[in-house]
N, C-alpha and C positions, 0 to 999 in steps of 0.2 A: 451508289447503293439505291436499289429500287424502293419505291414506296412500300411495297409488301415487306421487303427485308427490313426497312426502317420500322415498320409497324411491329414486326416480330421482335426486334430488339427492344422497342418501347414496352411491349408486353412482358418481355423477359425481365426488364429493369423493374417494372411494376411488381412482378412476382417476387423478385429479389428483395424489394423494399418491404413487401408484405411478410416475407419469411424473416427478415431482419426484425421487424416489429414483433412478430410472434415469438422469436427467440428471446428478445428482450423481456417480453412479458413472462415467458417461462423462467428465465433467470431470476426475475424479481420474485415470482411465486416460489421458486426453489429456495431463495434466500429467506423469504418469510417463513417457509416451512422449517428450515434449519434453525431459525431463531426460536420458533415455537418449541422445537425439540430441545433446544438448549434450556429454555424456560422450564420445560417438563423435567429435565435432568436436575435443575436447581431445586425444584419442588421436591423431587423424589429423594434428594440427598438428606432432607430433614425428616423423612418418613421411616418409621421402624418397620421393616418388612420381615422381621424374624418370625412373626406369627404366621406368615403365609405358608411356610413349609410344614407347619404342624397340623 
């Protein structure tokens, strides 16, 4: 494999690692958002919303 080809593969691997890290951060953020929505749901369970439609 030529140096140029090796360099291309090295750059591709670096890009894949960056993508993997970004996907991991996105998954963590998504999980955190889902947790916050669950908390909101728990809070809203105790709220009387019957007056909202009046």
